[in-house]
Residue frames relative to the residue before (quaternion, step in Angstrom):
aa qw qx qy qz dx dy dz
M 1.0000 0.0000 0.0000 0.0000 0.00 0.00 0.00
K 0.3728 -0.7179 0.5420 0.2276 3.56 -0.86 0.91
T 0.2353 -0.7741 0.5720 0.1348 3.53 -1.14 0.58
I 0.3995 -0.6591 0.5707 0.2834 3.51 -1.34 0.22
F 0.1296 -0.8242 0.5512 -0.0090 3.52 -0.71 1.12
L 0.2121 -0.7866 0.5694 0.1099 3.56 -1.04 0.76
P 0.0826 -0.7839 0.6140 0.0410 3.57 -0.18 1.21
C 0.2454 -0.7739 0.5669 0.1392 3.56 -0.98 0.80
V 0.0719 -0.7816 0.6196 0.0029 3.54 -0.69 1.11
L 0.0239 0.8218 -0.5656 0.0643 3.58 -0.37 1.22
A 0.0248 0.7825 -0.6199 0.0537 3.53 -0.57 1.18
A 0.0751 -0.8094 0.5818 0.0295 3.59 -0.87 0.87
T 0.0066 -0.7745 0.6326 -0.0057 3.53 -0.96 0.91
A 0.2511 -0.7748 0.5633 0.1389 3.56 -1.16 0.48
A 0.1200 0.7615 -0.6312 0.0856 3.55 -1.05 0.80
A 0.5139 -0.6620 0.4546 0.3016 3.55 -1.16 0.56
L 0.1016 0.7560 -0.6415 0.0812 3.55 -1.10 0.79
P 0.5075 -0.6581 0.4461 0.3322 3.61 -0.78 0.88
A 0.5729 -0.6160 0.4186 0.3422 3.56 -1.02 0.84
A 0.6159 0.5755 -0.3466 0.4115 3.58 1.07 -0.69
A 0.6333 0.5541 -0.3301 0.4278 3.58 1.20 -0.46
Q 0.4952 0.6736 -0.4301 0.3409 3.60 1.26 -0.17
T 0.0589 0.7567 -0.6495 0.0454 3.55 -1.05 0.87
E 0.6744 -0.4707 0.3590 0.4412 3.56 -1.25 0.19
W 0.2625 -0.7843 0.5448 0.1382 3.58 -0.76 1.01
Q 0.1974 -0.7479 0.6212 0.1254 3.52 -1.31 0.45
A 0.4515 -0.6646 0.5198 0.2904 3.56 -1.01 0.79
I 0.3241 -0.6880 0.6113 0.2190 3.55 -1.18 0.66
E 0.0677 -0.8129 0.5784 0.0050 3.59 -0.66 1.09
E 0.0675 -0.8080 0.5846 -0.0269 3.55 -0.77 1.13
V 0.2270 -0.7298 0.6240 0.1629 3.55 -1.18 0.62
R 0.1072 -0.7835 0.6114 0.0302 3.54 -0.80 1.07
P 0.1734 -0.8147 0.5439 0.1016 3.63 -0.24 1.19
Y 0.1339 -0.7347 0.6501 0.1403 3.53 -1.28 0.44
S 0.5060 -0.7111 0.4224 0.2448 3.54 -1.02 0.92
I 0.0061 -0.7588 0.6513 -0.0013 3.52 -1.10 0.88
S 0.2252 -0.7722 0.5785 0.1352 3.58 -1.27 0.29
G 0.3551 0.7170 -0.5564 0.2242 3.55 -1.31 0.36
R 0.3159 -0.7520 0.5514 0.1747 3.55 -1.23 0.51
T 0.7227 0.2879 -0.2149 0.5904 3.58 1.33 0.00
G 0.6668 -0.4893 0.3682 0.4248 3.54 -1.26 0.27
A 0.6509 0.5182 -0.3165 0.4557 3.58 0.95 -0.87
E 0.6607 0.4990 -0.3116 0.4663 3.61 0.96 -0.82
L 0.6334 0.5237 -0.3312 0.4636 3.59 1.01 -0.77
Y 0.6731 0.4904 -0.2998 0.4653 3.57 0.93 -0.87
E 0.6149 0.5352 -0.3357 0.4721 3.56 1.09 -0.72
S 0.6519 0.5104 -0.3052 0.4705 3.58 1.03 -0.80
I 0.5885 0.5485 -0.3609 0.4716 3.58 1.11 -0.65
G 0.6554 0.5256 -0.3059 0.4478 3.57 0.97 -0.89
A 0.7058 0.4573 -0.2574 0.4760 3.56 1.11 -0.69
H 0.8163 0.2870 -0.1050 0.4902 3.59 1.03 -0.79
G 0.4331 0.7239 -0.4526 0.2892 3.59 1.24 -0.12
P 0.6218 -0.5614 0.3843 0.3880 3.57 -1.17 0.49
K 0.4129 -0.6730 0.5508 0.2706 3.55 -1.15 0.65
A 0.0221 0.8082 -0.5847 0.0664 3.53 -0.86 0.98
G 0.8405 -0.2138 0.1012 0.4874 3.55 -0.29 1.30
V 0.8172 -0.2424 0.1944 0.4854 3.53 -1.17 -0.73
A 0.5608 0.6255 -0.3853 0.3819 3.60 1.23 -0.32
G 0.4212 -0.6903 0.4827 0.3363 3.61 1.21 -0.32
R 0.7718 -0.2689 0.2249 0.5305 3.58 -0.97 -0.82
V 0.1390 -0.7966 0.5874 0.0324 3.53 -1.06 0.86
I 0.6341 -0.5187 0.4019 0.4091 3.59 -1.27 0.28
A 0.7795 -0.1210 0.1731 0.5897 3.54 0.80 -1.12
H 0.0298 0.8030 -0.5933 -0.0481 3.54 -1.21 0.22
T 0.3390 -0.7226 0.5785 0.1683 3.49 -1.35 0.47
T 0.0018 0.7791 -0.6267 0.0179 3.55 -0.83 1.00
F 0.1053 -0.8006 0.5841 0.0823 3.54 -1.24 0.25
K 0.2105 -0.7217 0.6414 0.1531 3.49 -1.33 0.46
L 0.0445 -0.8081 0.5865 -0.0316 3.54 -0.73 1.10
T 0.0393 0.7717 -0.6331 0.0468 3.56 -0.79 1.06
W 0.2596 -0.7807 0.5565 0.1155 3.54 -1.20 0.55
T 0.2399 -0.6761 0.6717 0.1849 3.50 -1.23 0.64
R 0.0458 0.8454 -0.5187 0.1185 3.53 -0.20 1.30
K 0.0818 -0.7878 0.6094 0.0346 3.57 -1.01 0.85
Y 0.1715 -0.7573 0.6261 0.0708 3.53 -0.84 1.12
E 0.0607 -0.8164 0.5743 0.0005 3.56 -0.93 0.86
P 0.3829 -0.7076 0.5388 0.2500 3.62 -0.71 1.04
Q 0.0126 -0.7800 0.6253 -0.0206 3.57 -1.02 0.87
D 0.7799 -0.1132 -0.0078 0.6155 3.54 -0.27 1.36
N 0.7687 -0.2875 0.2203 0.5272 3.61 -0.59 -1.08
A 0.6033 0.5557 -0.3438 0.4571 3.58 1.33 0.16
C 0.2704 -0.7187 0.5996 0.2252 3.56 -1.35 -0.14
A 0.0834 -0.7985 0.5959 0.0166 3.56 -0.98 0.90
I 0.3848 -0.6540 0.5897 0.2764 3.55 -1.27 0.49
V 0.1254 -0.8225 0.5533 0.0404 3.58 -0.56 1.15
T 0.7635 0.1330 -0.1104 0.6222 3.60 1.26 -0.32
N 0.1338 0.7695 -0.6152 0.1072 3.57 -0.93 0.89
R 0.1113 0.8384 -0.5155 0.1379 3.54 0.41 1.29
P 0.2924 -0.7932 0.5093 0.1611 3.60 -0.69 1.05
K 0.1116 -0.6975 0.6921 0.1484 3.48 -1.40 0.33
L 0.0313 -0.8287 0.5550 -0.0652 3.54 -0.46 1.28
I 0.0380 -0.7690 0.6380 -0.0067 3.54 -0.85 1.07
I 0.1030 -0.7883 0.6062 0.0214 3.57 -0.65 1.17
T 0.1019 -0.7997 0.5910 0.0280 3.57 -0.86 0.99
Y 0.1602 -0.7667 0.6183 0.0650 3.54 -0.82 1.10
T 0.1479 -0.7811 0.6026 0.0705 3.59 -0.69 1.07
L 0.0413 0.8255 -0.5504 0.1176 3.56 -0.51 1.26
P 0.5077 -0.6475 0.4663 0.3250 3.61 -1.11 0.59
K 0.0359 -0.7826 0.6213 0.0121 3.56 -1.21 0.64
P 0.4370 -0.6951 0.4973 0.2804 3.62 -0.71 1.01
S 0.4367 -0.7277 0.4768 0.2289 3.56 -0.98 0.91
A 0.7739 0.2177 -0.1295 0.5804 3.61 1.24 -0.29
A 0.6477 -0.5063 0.3931 0.4119 3.55 -1.28 0.37
L 0.3162 -0.7561 0.5495 0.1623 3.56 -1.07 0.80
P 0.5833 -0.5280 0.4592 0.4126 3.60 -1.19 0.42
P 0.6674 -0.5590 0.3080 0.3838 3.63 -1.01 0.78
A 0.6885 0.4757 -0.3000 0.4579 3.61 0.81 -0.91
V 0.6559 0.4941 -0.3043 0.4827 3.57 1.02 -0.81
K 0.6248 0.5439 -0.3383 0.4465 3.59 1.01 -0.78
S 0.6389 0.5236 -0.3216 0.4628 3.57 0.99 -0.82
S 0.6563 0.5017 -0.2953 0.4799 3.55 0.99 -0.89
W 0.6578 0.5153 -0.2971 0.4621 3.56 0.98 -0.93
D 0.6418 0.5388 -0.3303 0.4344 3.58 0.90 -0.89
G 0.6524 0.5042 -0.3132 0.4713 3.58 1.00 -0.77
F 0.6495 0.5246 -0.3066 0.4570 3.55 1.01 -0.87
I 0.7334 0.4378 -0.2607 0.4499 3.59 0.66 -1.09
S 0.5905 0.5593 -0.3636 0.4541 3.58 1.13 -0.59
G 0.6735 0.4911 -0.2863 0.4725 3.58 0.96 -0.86
V 0.6487 0.5087 -0.3143 0.4707 3.57 0.99 -0.84
A 0.6578 0.5050 -0.3129 0.4631 3.59 0.93 -0.89
A 0.6337 0.5258 -0.3305 0.4613 3.60 1.01 -0.79
H 0.6126 0.5464 -0.3329 0.4640 3.57 1.06 -0.78
E 0.6901 0.4783 -0.2845 0.4627 3.56 0.85 -0.97
R 0.6154 0.5517 -0.3491 0.4416 3.61 1.05 -0.68
V 0.5841 0.5531 -0.3760 0.4599 3.59 1.11 -0.55
H 0.6324 0.5043 -0.3310 0.4861 3.58 0.99 -0.79
G 0.6321 0.5375 -0.3333 0.4478 3.58 0.99 -0.79
E 0.6537 0.5123 -0.3141 0.4600 3.57 0.99 -0.82
T 0.6541 0.4955 -0.3356 0.4627 3.62 0.95 -0.75
I 0.6051 0.5364 -0.3554 0.4688 3.60 1.11 -0.60
K 0.6627 0.4956 -0.3078 0.4695 3.60 0.91 -0.90
E 0.6412 0.5157 -0.3251 0.4660 3.58 1.00 -0.78
M 0.6209 0.5378 -0.3381 0.4593 3.58 1.05 -0.74
V 0.6658 0.5044 -0.3064 0.4565 3.58 0.90 -0.92
K 0.6420 0.5105 -0.3229 0.4723 3.59 1.00 -0.79
E 0.6319 0.5238 -0.3304 0.4661 3.59 1.04 -0.74
I 0.6364 0.5157 -0.3226 0.4743 3.58 0.99 -0.83
E 0.6572 0.5204 -0.3094 0.4489 3.56 0.91 -0.93
T 0.6684 0.5028 -0.2953 0.4618 3.58 0.89 -0.95
M 0.6781 0.5035 -0.2858 0.4528 3.56 0.95 -0.91
S 0.7830 0.4331 -0.1956 0.4014 3.54 0.84 -0.99
V 0.6259 0.5203 -0.3688 0.4490 3.61 1.00 -0.63
G 0.7902 0.2217 -0.2044 0.5334 3.54 -0.60 1.17
L 0.4165 0.6959 -0.4800 0.3345 3.58 1.27 -0.06
T 0.0376 -0.8069 0.5886 -0.0322 3.57 -0.80 1.04
V 0.1048 -0.7693 0.6282 0.0515 3.54 -1.04 0.86
A 0.3962 -0.7378 0.5034 0.2128 3.56 -0.78 1.07
D 0.8291 0.2113 -0.1634 0.4911 3.54 -1.32 0.40
D 0.5629 0.5764 -0.3829 0.4519 3.56 0.93 0.98
P 0.0189 0.8553 -0.5176 0.0126 3.63 0.68 1.03
D 0.6992 0.4484 -0.2680 0.4881 3.62 1.19 -0.50
C 0.3978 -0.7486 0.4480 0.2839 3.60 1.32 0.11
K 0.3870 0.7068 -0.4992 0.3185 3.57 0.85 0.99
K 0.6626 0.5110 -0.3135 0.4490 3.58 0.91 -0.89
I 0.6317 0.5614 -0.3392 0.4131 3.57 1.00 -0.79
R 0.6191 0.5444 -0.3462 0.4476 3.59 1.09 -0.64
V 0.6347 0.5175 -0.3176 0.4780 3.56 1.06 -0.79
E 0.6683 0.4976 -0.2959 0.4671 3.57 0.94 -0.92
L 0.6417 0.5196 -0.3241 0.4617 3.58 0.97 -0.82
T 0.6451 0.5234 -0.3184 0.4568 3.60 0.93 -0.88
R 0.6358 0.5274 -0.3278 0.4585 3.58 0.99 -0.82
R 0.6929 0.4720 -0.2822 0.4664 3.58 0.86 -0.95
L 0.6146 0.5437 -0.3459 0.4550 3.59 1.04 -0.74
G 0.6378 0.5430 -0.3236 0.4400 3.56 0.98 -0.85
E 0.6602 0.5091 -0.3050 0.4604 3.57 0.97 -0.86
I 0.6725 0.4919 -0.2990 0.4652 3.59 0.91 -0.92
S 0.6539 0.5174 -0.3079 0.4582 3.58 0.96 -0.88
A 0.6435 0.5244 -0.3235 0.4542 3.59 0.99 -0.83
R 0.6408 0.5157 -0.3281 0.4645 3.59 1.00 -0.76
Q 0.6453 0.5204 -0.3206 0.4582 3.59 0.98 -0.82
R 0.6546 0.5062 -0.3155 0.4644 3.60 0.94 -0.86
Q 0.6531 0.5112 -0.3186 0.4589 3.58 0.99 -0.82
R 0.6055 0.5424 -0.3512 0.4645 3.60 1.05 -0.72
G 0.6543 0.5166 -0.3074 0.4588 3.57 0.98 -0.86
R 0.6609 0.5005 -0.3086 0.4663 3.58 0.95 -0.87
D 0.6549 0.5140 -0.3163 0.4548 3.58 0.95 -0.88
F 0.6470 0.5188 -0.3107 0.4645 3.58 0.99 -0.86
D 0.6653 0.5035 -0.3013 0.4617 3.59 0.91 -0.91
K 0.6232 0.5604 -0.3435 0.4237 3.58 0.99 -0.83
V 0.6796 0.4662 -0.2831 0.4906 3.58 0.99 -0.86
E 0.6972 0.5036 -0.2765 0.4289 3.58 0.82 -1.04
M 0.7925 0.3389 -0.1595 0.4813 3.57 0.95 -0.84
G 0.4628 0.6628 -0.4546 0.3739 3.56 1.27 0.12
D 0.7047 -0.4246 0.3320 0.4614 3.58 -1.29 0.16
G 0.8214 0.1812 -0.1655 0.5148 3.55 -0.74 1.07
G 0.4938 0.6647 -0.4245 0.3662 3.58 1.26 -0.07
N 0.7326 -0.4600 0.2829 0.4143 3.56 -1.27 0.39
I 0.7007 0.4518 -0.2812 0.4753 3.62 0.79 -0.99
H 0.6133 0.5464 -0.3425 0.4561 3.57 1.01 -0.79
Q 0.6760 0.4867 -0.2925 0.4697 3.60 0.93 -0.87
L 0.6247 0.5365 -0.3380 0.4557 3.60 1.03 -0.77
I 0.6451 0.5189 -0.3138 0.4649 3.58 0.98 -0.85
L 0.6692 0.5032 -0.3094 0.4508 3.58 0.86 -0.95
K 0.6505 0.5122 -0.3211 0.4599 3.60 0.95 -0.82
L 0.6621 0.4972 -0.3160 0.4631 3.58 0.96 -0.81
V 0.7153 0.4653 -0.2657 0.4486 3.58 0.73 -1.03
N 0.7429 0.3998 -0.2244 0.4878 3.59 0.98 -0.79
G 0.5625 0.6100 -0.3833 0.4056 3.58 1.29 -0.08
P 0.7693 -0.3523 0.2433 0.4742 3.58 -1.26 -0.29
């Protein structure tokens, strides 16, 4: 059985931007399809196994969600301390999903539509946890101040430590969600069975 895997790609960059330039940010969400073939549900699933994206130790998977996160960040010395006065994210979430390369027979198309709708909904949950993580980072970091840091060096170490903790929680949420969804009788498991055993 193929699984859905959530690799986390976290890249952080820093650049100066006036605090007044901050506005509400929106995540950019993209769907990247990969081509599969088949005239039955079983053939489509077999093609997913052959052409699905590679994701870590899981090998090929049905679908996965990745993201790129960069920050426009401004550190500002204040007396003998340092504070983060701007910390604006740019978040791009990419959902990689299978797409049949040719039109399907009506009964198979109906079965496929139910399958891919469920898989896409699963991946969107991962996307939401990523967005929630970024909002948590933003809330935690804007205004973060470290004392006795006139060169704004200690604050970077402290920020990295906190980012690691938040990122680890997000990854664990993804693993816990996948464990339920893909376990015996779970939503993804049921979607696979319906597709493979259908027309």
